[in-house]
BAVOKOL-990806 format. One record per residue (C-alpha): residue number from 1; residue in three letters; chain; x, y, z. Coordinates in Angstrom, 2 decimals, m for minus. Layout:
<site><pos>NUM</pos><code>ALA</code><unit>A</unit><east>X</east><north>Y</north><up>Z</up></site>
...
END
This chain:
<site><pos>1</pos><code>MET</code><unit>A</unit><east>m109.78</east><north>20.10</north><up>10.08</up></site>
<site><pos>2</pos><code>SER</code><unit>A</unit><east>m110.72</east><north>21.12</north><up>6.63</up></site>
<site><pos>3</pos><code>LEU</code><unit>A</unit><east>m107.82</east><north>23.12</north><up>5.12</up></site>
<site><pos>4</pos><code>ILE</code><unit>A</unit><east>m108.27</east><north>24.99</north><up>2.02</up></site>
<site><pos>5</pos><code>ILE</code><unit>A</unit><east>m106.53</east><north>27.86</north><up>0.13</up></site>
<site><pos>6</pos><code>ARG</code><unit>A</unit><east>m108.93</east><north>30.39</north><up>m0.85</up></site>
<site><pos>7</pos><code>PRO</code><unit>A</unit><east>m108.90</east><north>34.09</north><up>m2.12</up></site>
<site><pos>8</pos><code>TYR</code><unit>A</unit><east>m108.63</east><north>36.78</north><up>0.25</up></site>
<site><pos>9</pos><code>LYS</code><unit>A</unit><east>m111.47</east><north>38.69</north><up>1.66</up></site>
<site><pos>10</pos><code>LYS</code><unit>A</unit><east>m111.68</east><north>42.12</north><up>3.30</up></site>
<site><pos>11</pos><code>SER</code><unit>A</unit><east>m113.06</east><north>40.62</north><up>6.27</up></site>
<site><pos>12</pos><code>ASP</code><unit>A</unit><east>m109.76</east><north>38.59</north><up>6.80</up></site>
<site><pos>13</pos><code>LEU</code><unit>A</unit><east>m107.68</east><north>41.50</north><up>7.41</up></site>
<site><pos>14</pos><code>PRO</code><unit>A</unit><east>m107.79</east><north>41.39</north><up>11.15</up></site>
<site><pos>15</pos><code>ARG</code><unit>A</unit><east>m106.73</east><north>37.70</north><up>11.31</up></site>
<site><pos>16</pos><code>LEU</code><unit>A</unit><east>m103.68</east><north>38.76</north><up>8.98</up></site>
<site><pos>17</pos><code>TYR</code><unit>A</unit><east>m102.65</east><north>40.94</north><up>11.90</up></site>
<site><pos>18</pos><code>ASP</code><unit>A</unit><east>m102.94</east><north>38.16</north><up>14.34</up></site>
<site><pos>19</pos><code>ILE</code><unit>A</unit><east>m101.21</east><north>35.61</north><up>12.39</up></site>
<site><pos>20</pos><code>CYS</code><unit>A</unit><east>m98.39</east><north>38.05</north><up>11.43</up></site>
<site><pos>21</pos><code>LEU</code><unit>A</unit><east>m97.97</east><north>38.42</north><up>15.10</up></site>
<site><pos>22</pos><code>LYS</code><unit>A</unit><east>m98.18</east><north>35.02</north><up>16.16</up></site>
<site><pos>23</pos><code>THR</code><unit>A</unit><east>m95.46</east><north>34.06</north><up>13.68</up></site>
<site><pos>24</pos><code>GLY</code><unit>A</unit><east>m93.39</east><north>37.24</north><up>14.00</up></site>
<site><pos>25</pos><code>ASP</code><unit>A</unit><east>m90.41</east><north>35.69</north><up>16.13</up></site>
<site><pos>26</pos><code>SER</code><unit>A</unit><east>m88.72</east><north>33.89</north><up>13.24</up></site>
<site><pos>27</pos><code>GLY</code><unit>A</unit><east>m91.81</east><north>31.64</north><up>13.07</up></site>
<site><pos>28</pos><code>LYS</code><unit>A</unit><east>m92.67</east><north>31.80</north><up>16.54</up></site>
<site><pos>29</pos><code>ASP</code><unit>A</unit><east>m95.21</east><north>33.75</north><up>18.68</up></site>
<site><pos>30</pos><code>ALA</code><unit>A</unit><east>m93.96</east><north>37.20</north><up>19.05</up></site>
<site><pos>31</pos><code>THR</code><unit>A</unit><east>m96.89</east><north>38.25</north><up>21.10</up></site>
<site><pos>32</pos><code>GLU</code><unit>A</unit><east>m94.88</east><north>38.90</north><up>24.21</up></site>
<site><pos>33</pos><code>LEU</code><unit>A</unit><east>m92.56</east><north>40.92</north><up>22.29</up></site>
<site><pos>34</pos><code>PHE</code><unit>A</unit><east>m94.75</east><north>43.80</north><up>21.39</up></site>
<site><pos>35</pos><code>LYS</code><unit>A</unit><east>m96.80</east><north>46.17</north><up>23.39</up></site>
<site><pos>36</pos><code>ASP</code><unit>A</unit><east>m98.57</east><north>47.39</north><up>20.09</up></site>
<site><pos>37</pos><code>PRO</code><unit>A</unit><east>m100.14</east><north>44.03</north><up>18.45</up></site>
<site><pos>38</pos><code>MET</code><unit>A</unit><east>m100.54</east><north>45.91</north><up>15.31</up></site>
<site><pos>39</pos><code>LEU</code><unit>A</unit><east>m97.06</east><north>46.86</north><up>14.49</up></site>
<site><pos>40</pos><code>LEU</code><unit>A</unit><east>m95.82</east><north>43.82</north><up>12.85</up></site>
<site><pos>41</pos><code>GLY</code><unit>A</unit><east>m98.77</east><north>43.41</north><up>10.65</up></site>
<site><pos>42</pos><code>ASN</code><unit>A</unit><east>m98.90</east><north>47.15</north><up>9.85</up></site>
<site><pos>43</pos><code>PHE</code><unit>A</unit><east>m95.40</east><north>46.84</north><up>8.08</up></site>
<site><pos>44</pos><code>TYR</code><unit>A</unit><east>m95.39</east><north>43.07</north><up>6.90</up></site>
<site><pos>45</pos><code>SER</code><unit>A</unit><east>m98.93</east><north>41.94</north><up>5.96</up></site>
<site><pos>46</pos><code>ALA</code><unit>A</unit><east>m101.67</east><north>44.44</north><up>5.79</up></site>
<site><pos>47</pos><code>PRO</code><unit>A</unit><east>m100.20</east><north>46.72</north><up>3.21</up></site>
<site><pos>48</pos><code>TYR</code><unit>A</unit><east>m99.78</east><north>43.80</north><up>0.67</up></site>
<site><pos>49</pos><code>ALA</code><unit>A</unit><east>m103.60</east><north>42.74</north><up>1.39</up></site>
<site><pos>50</pos><code>VAL</code><unit>A</unit><east>m104.80</east><north>46.20</north><up>0.77</up></site>
<site><pos>51</pos><code>ILE</code><unit>A</unit><east>m102.87</east><north>47.26</north><up>m2.28</up></site>
<site><pos>52</pos><code>HIS</code><unit>A</unit><east>m102.90</east><north>43.65</north><up>m3.76</up></site>
<site><pos>53</pos><code>PRO</code><unit>A</unit><east>m105.97</east><north>41.79</north><up>m2.76</up></site>
<site><pos>54</pos><code>GLU</code><unit>A</unit><east>m105.62</east><north>39.52</north><up>m6.03</up></site>
<site><pos>55</pos><code>LEU</code><unit>A</unit><east>m102.21</east><north>38.43</north><up>m5.02</up></site>
<site><pos>56</pos><code>THR</code><unit>A</unit><east>m103.35</east><north>37.62</north><up>m1.24</up></site>
<site><pos>57</pos><code>PHE</code><unit>A</unit><east>m104.31</east><north>33.92</north><up>m0.70</up></site>
<site><pos>58</pos><code>ILE</code><unit>A</unit><east>m105.66</east><north>32.42</north><up>2.66</up></site>
<site><pos>59</pos><code>LEU</code><unit>A</unit><east>m105.10</east><north>29.15</north><up>4.15</up></site>
<site><pos>60</pos><code>SER</code><unit>A</unit><east>m108.03</east><north>28.55</north><up>6.32</up></site>
<site><pos>61</pos><code>ASP</code><unit>A</unit><east>m109.58</east><north>26.02</north><up>8.46</up></site>
<site><pos>62</pos><code>ASN</code><unit>A</unit><east>m113.58</east><north>25.91</north><up>7.98</up></site>
<site><pos>63</pos><code>ASP</code><unit>A</unit><east>m113.06</east><north>29.54</north><up>6.69</up></site>
<site><pos>64</pos><code>ILE</code><unit>A</unit><east>m111.17</east><north>30.91</north><up>9.37</up></site>
<site><pos>65</pos><code>PRO</code><unit>A</unit><east>m107.64</east><north>32.04</north><up>8.40</up></site>
<site><pos>66</pos><code>ILE</code><unit>A</unit><east>m104.76</east><north>30.29</north><up>9.78</up></site>
<site><pos>67</pos><code>GLY</code><unit>A</unit><east>m102.20</east><north>31.40</north><up>7.14</up></site>
<site><pos>68</pos><code>TYR</code><unit>A</unit><east>m101.64</east><north>33.39</north><up>4.19</up></site>
<site><pos>69</pos><code>ILE</code><unit>A</unit><east>m99.17</east><north>34.09</north><up>1.34</up></site>
<site><pos>70</pos><code>LEU</code><unit>A</unit><east>m99.16</east><north>37.91</north><up>m0.09</up></site>
<site><pos>71</pos><code>GLY</code><unit>A</unit><east>m96.81</east><north>40.11</north><up>m2.12</up></site>
<site><pos>72</pos><code>THR</code><unit>A</unit><east>m96.46</east><north>42.33</north><up>m4.69</up></site>
<site><pos>73</pos><code>ASN</code><unit>A</unit><east>m95.59</east><north>41.48</north><up>m8.55</up></site>
<site><pos>74</pos><code>ASP</code><unit>A</unit><east>m93.48</east><north>44.89</north><up>m8.51</up></site>
<site><pos>75</pos><code>SER</code><unit>A</unit><east>m91.60</east><north>45.72</north><up>m5.79</up></site>
<site><pos>76</pos><code>GLU</code><unit>A</unit><east>m90.92</east><north>49.20</north><up>m7.24</up></site>
<site><pos>77</pos><code>SER</code><unit>A</unit><east>m94.48</east><north>50.20</north><up>m7.84</up></site>
<site><pos>78</pos><code>PHE</code><unit>A</unit><east>m95.36</east><north>48.62</north><up>m4.22</up></site>
<site><pos>79</pos><code>HIS</code><unit>A</unit><east>m92.73</east><north>51.16</north><up>m3.02</up></site>
<site><pos>80</pos><code>GLN</code><unit>A</unit><east>m94.35</east><north>54.03</north><up>m4.50</up></site>
<site><pos>81</pos><code>LYS</code><unit>A</unit><east>m97.97</east><north>52.82</north><up>m3.39</up></site>
<site><pos>82</pos><code>THR</code><unit>A</unit><east>m97.12</east><north>52.35</north><up>0.34</up></site>
<site><pos>83</pos><code>GLU</code><unit>A</unit><east>m95.15</east><north>55.81</north><up>0.05</up></site>
<site><pos>84</pos><code>LYS</code><unit>A</unit><east>m98.24</east><north>57.58</north><up>m1.21</up></site>
<site><pos>85</pos><code>ASP</code><unit>A</unit><east>m100.89</east><north>55.66</north><up>0.57</up></site>
<site><pos>86</pos><code>TRP</code><unit>A</unit><east>m99.89</east><north>53.38</north><up>3.49</up></site>
<site><pos>87</pos><code>PHE</code><unit>A</unit><east>m97.03</east><north>54.80</north><up>5.30</up></site>
<site><pos>88</pos><code>PRO</code><unit>A</unit><east>m97.82</east><north>58.51</north><up>5.79</up></site>
<site><pos>89</pos><code>PRO</code><unit>A</unit><east>m100.71</east><north>58.12</north><up>8.32</up></site>
<site><pos>90</pos><code>LEU</code><unit>A</unit><east>m98.70</east><north>55.59</north><up>10.31</up></site>
<site><pos>91</pos><code>ARG</code><unit>A</unit><east>m95.80</east><north>57.89</north><up>10.64</up></site>
<site><pos>92</pos><code>ILE</code><unit>A</unit><east>m98.17</east><north>60.45</north><up>12.31</up></site>
<site><pos>93</pos><code>LYS</code><unit>A</unit><east>m99.63</east><north>57.80</north><up>14.53</up></site>
<site><pos>94</pos><code>TYR</code><unit>A</unit><east>m96.23</east><north>56.38</north><up>15.58</up></site>
<site><pos>95</pos><code>SER</code><unit>A</unit><east>m93.63</east><north>59.04</north><up>15.99</up></site>
<site><pos>96</pos><code>LEU</code><unit>A</unit><east>m90.03</east><north>58.18</north><up>15.37</up></site>
<site><pos>97</pos><code>PRO</code><unit>A</unit><east>m88.50</east><north>56.55</north><up>18.63</up></site>
<site><pos>98</pos><code>ASP</code><unit>A</unit><east>m85.30</east><north>57.62</north><up>20.22</up></site>
<site><pos>99</pos><code>GLU</code><unit>A</unit><east>m81.92</east><north>55.85</north><up>19.24</up></site>
<site><pos>100</pos><code>SER</code><unit>A</unit><east>m81.57</east><north>54.38</north><up>22.74</up></site>
<site><pos>101</pos><code>ASN</code><unit>A</unit><east>m85.06</east><north>52.65</north><up>22.46</up></site>
<site><pos>102</pos><code>ASN</code><unit>A</unit><east>m84.27</east><north>49.09</north><up>21.43</up></site>
<site><pos>103</pos><code>THR</code><unit>A</unit><east>m87.67</east><north>47.60</north><up>21.96</up></site>
<site><pos>104</pos><code>SER</code><unit>A</unit><east>m89.42</east><north>45.40</north><up>19.25</up></site>
<site><pos>105</pos><code>ASP</code><unit>A</unit><east>m91.91</east><north>48.17</north><up>18.95</up></site>
<site><pos>106</pos><code>ALA</code><unit>A</unit><east>m89.12</east><north>50.76</north><up>18.43</up></site>
<site><pos>107</pos><code>ARG</code><unit>A</unit><east>m87.62</east><north>48.86</north><up>15.76</up></site>
<site><pos>108</pos><code>ILE</code><unit>A</unit><east>m90.78</east><north>48.05</north><up>13.71</up></site>
<site><pos>109</pos><code>ILE</code><unit>A</unit><east>m91.86</east><north>51.77</north><up>13.93</up></site>
<site><pos>110</pos><code>ARG</code><unit>A</unit><east>m88.37</east><north>52.62</north><up>12.53</up></site>
<site><pos>111</pos><code>LEU</code><unit>A</unit><east>m89.07</east><north>50.39</north><up>9.53</up></site>
<site><pos>112</pos><code>ILE</code><unit>A</unit><east>m92.45</east><north>52.29</north><up>9.05</up></site>
<site><pos>113</pos><code>HIS</code><unit>A</unit><east>m90.27</east><north>55.45</north><up>8.86</up></site>
<site><pos>114</pos><code>LYS</code><unit>A</unit><east>m87.92</east><north>54.06</north><up>6.66</up></site>
<site><pos>115</pos><code>GLY</code><unit>A</unit><east>m90.61</east><north>52.61</north><up>4.36</up></site>
<site><pos>116</pos><code>TYR</code><unit>A</unit><east>m90.40</east><north>49.81</north><up>1.98</up></site>
<site><pos>117</pos><code>ILE</code><unit>A</unit><east>m87.06</east><north>50.20</north><up>0.04</up></site>
<site><pos>118</pos><code>PRO</code><unit>A</unit><east>m86.59</east><north>47.88</north><up>m2.85</up></site>
<site><pos>119</pos><code>ARG</code><unit>A</unit><east>m83.00</east><north>46.37</north><up>m3.00</up></site>
<site><pos>120</pos><code>PRO</code><unit>A</unit><east>m81.03</east><north>47.31</north><up>m6.19</up></site>
<site><pos>121</pos><code>GLU</code><unit>A</unit><east>m79.51</east><north>43.95</north><up>m6.46</up></site>
<site><pos>122</pos><code>LEU</code><unit>A</unit><east>m82.91</east><north>42.33</north><up>m6.63</up></site>
<site><pos>123</pos><code>ILE</code><unit>A</unit><east>m84.46</east><north>44.30</north><up>m9.52</up></site>
<site><pos>124</pos><code>SER</code><unit>A</unit><east>m84.40</east><north>41.17</north><up>m11.99</up></site>
<site><pos>125</pos><code>PHE</code><unit>A</unit><east>m86.51</east><north>39.46</north><up>m9.31</up></site>
<site><pos>126</pos><code>PRO</code><unit>A</unit><east>m89.33</east><north>42.23</north><up>m9.32</up></site>
<site><pos>127</pos><code>ALA</code><unit>A</unit><east>m92.03</east><north>40.19</north><up>m7.29</up></site>
<site><pos>128</pos><code>HIS</code><unit>A</unit><east>m91.62</east><north>39.35</north><up>m3.58</up></site>
<site><pos>129</pos><code>LEU</code><unit>A</unit><east>m93.67</east><north>37.54</north><up>m1.11</up></site>
<site><pos>130</pos><code>HIS</code><unit>A</unit><east>m94.41</east><north>36.99</north><up>2.70</up></site>
<site><pos>131</pos><code>ILE</code><unit>A</unit><east>m95.80</east><north>33.76</north><up>3.84</up></site>
<site><pos>132</pos><code>ASP</code><unit>A</unit><east>m96.91</east><north>32.88</north><up>7.32</up></site>
<site><pos>133</pos><code>ILE</code><unit>A</unit><east>m98.60</east><north>29.75</north><up>8.96</up></site>
<site><pos>134</pos><code>LEU</code><unit>A</unit><east>m99.81</east><north>29.12</north><up>12.30</up></site>
<site><pos>135</pos><code>PRO</code><unit>A</unit><east>m98.62</east><north>25.97</north><up>13.99</up></site>
<site><pos>136</pos><code>GLU</code><unit>A</unit><east>m102.02</east><north>24.12</north><up>13.42</up></site>
<site><pos>137</pos><code>GLY</code><unit>A</unit><east>m101.51</east><north>24.47</north><up>9.69</up></site>
<site><pos>138</pos><code>GLN</code><unit>A</unit><east>m97.85</east><north>23.47</north><up>9.36</up></site>
<site><pos>139</pos><code>GLY</code><unit>A</unit><east>m96.39</east><north>20.10</north><up>8.33</up></site>
<site><pos>140</pos><code>LYS</code><unit>A</unit><east>m99.11</east><north>19.49</north><up>6.10</up></site>
<site><pos>141</pos><code>GLY</code><unit>A</unit><east>m97.70</east><north>20.19</north><up>2.93</up></site>
<site><pos>142</pos><code>MET</code><unit>A</unit><east>m99.85</east><north>23.60</north><up>2.61</up></site>
<site><pos>143</pos><code>GLY</code><unit>A</unit><east>m96.82</east><north>25.89</north><up>2.49</up></site>
<site><pos>144</pos><code>LYS</code><unit>A</unit><east>m95.67</east><north>24.71</north><up>m0.71</up></site>
<site><pos>145</pos><code>LYS</code><unit>A</unit><east>m99.39</east><north>24.82</north><up>m2.01</up></site>
<site><pos>146</pos><code>LEU</code><unit>A</unit><east>m99.59</east><north>28.60</north><up>m1.08</up></site>
<site><pos>147</pos><code>VAL</code><unit>A</unit><east>m96.24</east><north>29.37</north><up>m3.13</up></site>
<site><pos>148</pos><code>GLU</code><unit>A</unit><east>m97.36</east><north>27.42</north><up>m6.03</up></site>
<site><pos>149</pos><code>THR</code><unit>A</unit><east>m100.82</east><north>29.29</north><up>m5.93</up></site>
<site><pos>150</pos><code>PHE</code><unit>A</unit><east>m98.98</east><north>32.51</north><up>m5.69</up></site>
<site><pos>151</pos><code>CYS</code><unit>A</unit><east>m96.39</east><north>31.72</north><up>m8.48</up></site>
<site><pos>152</pos><code>SER</code><unit>A</unit><east>m99.10</east><north>30.77</north><up>m10.80</up></site>
<site><pos>153</pos><code>LYS</code><unit>A</unit><east>m100.90</east><north>34.10</north><up>m10.47</up></site>
<site><pos>154</pos><code>LEU</code><unit>A</unit><east>m97.64</east><north>35.83</north><up>m11.08</up></site>
<site><pos>155</pos><code>ILE</code><unit>A</unit><east>m96.90</east><north>33.74</north><up>m14.04</up></site>
<site><pos>156</pos><code>GLU</code><unit>A</unit><east>m100.50</east><north>34.66</north><up>m15.33</up></site>
<site><pos>157</pos><code>LEU</code><unit>A</unit><east>m99.50</east><north>38.32</north><up>m14.86</up></site>
<site><pos>158</pos><code>LYS</code><unit>A</unit><east>m96.42</east><north>37.65</north><up>m16.79</up></site>
<site><pos>159</pos><code>VAL</code><unit>A</unit><east>m93.86</east><north>38.34</north><up>m13.87</up></site>
<site><pos>160</pos><code>PRO</code><unit>A</unit><east>m90.53</east><north>36.91</north><up>m14.70</up></site>
<site><pos>161</pos><code>ALA</code><unit>A</unit><east>m89.06</east><north>36.22</north><up>m11.30</up></site>
<site><pos>162</pos><code>LEU</code><unit>A</unit><east>m89.78</east><north>36.45</north><up>m7.50</up></site>
<site><pos>163</pos><code>HIS</code><unit>A</unit><east>m87.65</east><north>37.04</north><up>m4.64</up></site>
<site><pos>164</pos><code>LEU</code><unit>A</unit><east>m88.00</east><north>36.82</north><up>m0.72</up></site>
<site><pos>165</pos><code>GLU</code><unit>A</unit><east>m85.95</east><north>37.61</north><up>2.44</up></site>
<site><pos>166</pos><code>VAL</code><unit>A</unit><east>m85.79</east><north>35.35</north><up>5.50</up></site>
<site><pos>167</pos><code>GLY</code><unit>A</unit><east>m84.22</east><north>36.01</north><up>8.67</up></site>
<site><pos>168</pos><code>LYS</code><unit>A</unit><east>m80.97</east><north>33.71</north><up>9.35</up></site>
<site><pos>169</pos><code>ARG</code><unit>A</unit><east>m82.30</east><north>32.66</north><up>12.50</up></site>
<site><pos>170</pos><code>ASN</code><unit>A</unit><east>m85.39</east><north>31.35</north><up>10.83</up></site>
<site><pos>171</pos><code>THR</code><unit>A</unit><east>m83.75</east><north>27.85</north><up>9.96</up></site>
<site><pos>172</pos><code>ASP</code><unit>A</unit><east>m86.94</east><north>26.23</north><up>9.26</up></site>
<site><pos>173</pos><code>ALA</code><unit>A</unit><east>m88.09</east><north>28.58</north><up>6.72</up></site>
<site><pos>174</pos><code>ILE</code><unit>A</unit><east>m84.63</east><north>28.49</north><up>4.90</up></site>
<site><pos>175</pos><code>LYS</code><unit>A</unit><east>m85.04</east><north>24.78</north><up>4.46</up></site>
<site><pos>176</pos><code>PHE</code><unit>A</unit><east>m88.57</east><north>25.06</north><up>3.33</up></site>
<site><pos>177</pos><code>TYR</code><unit>A</unit><east>m87.62</east><north>27.82</north><up>0.61</up></site>
<site><pos>178</pos><code>GLU</code><unit>A</unit><east>m84.43</east><north>25.72</north><up>m0.63</up></site>
<site><pos>179</pos><code>LYS</code><unit>A</unit><east>m86.54</east><north>22.55</north><up>m0.54</up></site>
<site><pos>180</pos><code>ILE</code><unit>A</unit><east>m89.05</east><north>24.14</north><up>m3.11</up></site>
<site><pos>181</pos><code>GLY</code><unit>A</unit><east>m86.57</east><north>25.36</north><up>m5.34</up></site>
<site><pos>182</pos><code>PHE</code><unit>A</unit><east>m85.50</east><north>28.92</north><up>m4.32</up></site>
<site><pos>183</pos><code>GLN</code><unit>A</unit><east>m81.85</east><north>29.72</north><up>m4.79</up></site>
<site><pos>184</pos><code>GLN</code><unit>A</unit><east>m79.78</east><north>32.14</north><up>m2.60</up></site>
<site><pos>185</pos><code>ILE</code><unit>A</unit><east>m79.22</east><north>35.42</north><up>m4.26</up></site>
<site><pos>186</pos><code>LYS</code><unit>A</unit><east>m77.51</east><north>37.52</north><up>m1.35</up></site>
<site><pos>187</pos><code>GLU</code><unit>A</unit><east>m76.54</east><north>37.22</north><up>2.05</up></site>
<site><pos>188</pos><code>TYR</code><unit>A</unit><east>m77.15</east><north>40.08</north><up>4.37</up></site>
<site><pos>189</pos><code>GLU</code><unit>A</unit><east>m76.02</east><north>40.73</north><up>7.78</up></site>
<site><pos>190</pos><code>TRP</code><unit>A</unit><east>m79.32</east><north>39.34</north><up>9.40</up></site>
<site><pos>191</pos><code>SER</code><unit>A</unit><east>m81.02</east><north>37.86</north><up>6.39</up></site>
<site><pos>192</pos><code>ILE</code><unit>A</unit><east>m80.55</east><north>36.06</north><up>3.03</up></site>
<site><pos>193</pos><code>ALA</code><unit>A</unit><east>m82.23</east><north>36.69</north><up>m0.15</up></site>
<site><pos>194</pos><code>TYR</code><unit>A</unit><east>m83.80</east><north>34.04</north><up>m2.18</up></site>
<site><pos>195</pos><code>GLY</code><unit>A</unit><east>m85.08</east><north>34.09</north><up>m5.61</up></site>
<site><pos>196</pos><code>ILE</code><unit>A</unit><east>m86.84</east><north>31.88</north><up>m8.25</up></site>
<site><pos>197</pos><code>LEU</code><unit>A</unit><east>m87.20</east><north>32.28</north><up>m12.09</up></site>
<site><pos>198</pos><code>LEU</code><unit>A</unit><east>m91.01</east><north>32.00</north><up>m13.12</up></site>
<site><pos>199</pos><code>LEU</code><unit>A</unit><east>m90.64</east><north>32.49</north><up>m16.94</up></site>
<site><pos>200</pos><code>ASN</code><unit>A</unit><east>m88.10</east><north>30.89</north><up>m19.27</up></site>
END
């Protein structure tokens, strides 16, 4: 195993979809939960790589992606770009499901129709991220290195602070973020927002 962190390449995009799905059930494989394997990636990974390739970093094993960190330096700007370029064609492809439809596919399709809406209480932490690593890349300190790589790029861009949201069921991720210095900002019904200051 030869693990390195490298910049994103366009040819990595199918693997981002795959990794997103295989970590999409609170860090566990969500393949069995979805009829459409593209849905999770269409919301949680691909738009970031397409809009912000410079903020997408790949954990690779012999150049094959087994993890990633991606995000935006400005959540409000990201919202505007996704509303203009990313979500409209997906909303045509995926019609809004009936309210009685409680499948995993329906849940993500509703998110696609809702769009990415920045939370006002997180405005002073303008950047946000998503990180996913397949089991073969976990437990080797690479998650911390991915976050350090991402934060270094944000500091270079003069971004003052960063946030993320993690589902309450994902206890391993919560422990990880707290261990590397993220502080809880706000608790929601299903998730917790964490933040970290980047510039003094």
